[in-house]
C-alpha angles and dihedrals in degrees: 000000000000112000096197128036126184110254089230089069091057102037129048113253094236093055090047092049090051089066092063134233099311110025119191120250089245092056091047091050090052091054097047121090118258111284097032128101128189120250121234092260092063091226102081137046133204136197115275102227092194088078091065094052099040094088097031093111090060092051092050092047093049092048091052096044098044092038090054093048090048091049091053091052093046095046090048091054101048120086121252122257132028095329090059092047091050091049092051091048090048091051091048090050092052092049091047091050092048091048091048090056099038100043097064091045093051092045092052091048092051093048091047094050095036 
């Protein structure tokens, strides 16, 4: 993942030239795509990580709500006793295995494209 990117890669040259020789940081920020902020040098931009955490509360809330509803349905469908406990443990193991495989792949893809 590249931490710094030249502003010329993100903004068209004509729009950048229209700002003049020494554009203000505010004007540069307005030209950059959403999620990018200008560096202090005025020549480079970096990802604004606040964008990724701005809606994090909504993600956490949805995970809790829909996870709870899903758990109620699953627990209502499994049989009582040890066979039900084993089925729930087996399902949790499968989800854990899938997450262990998918999480690194997703993380690498996000870092590569970010």
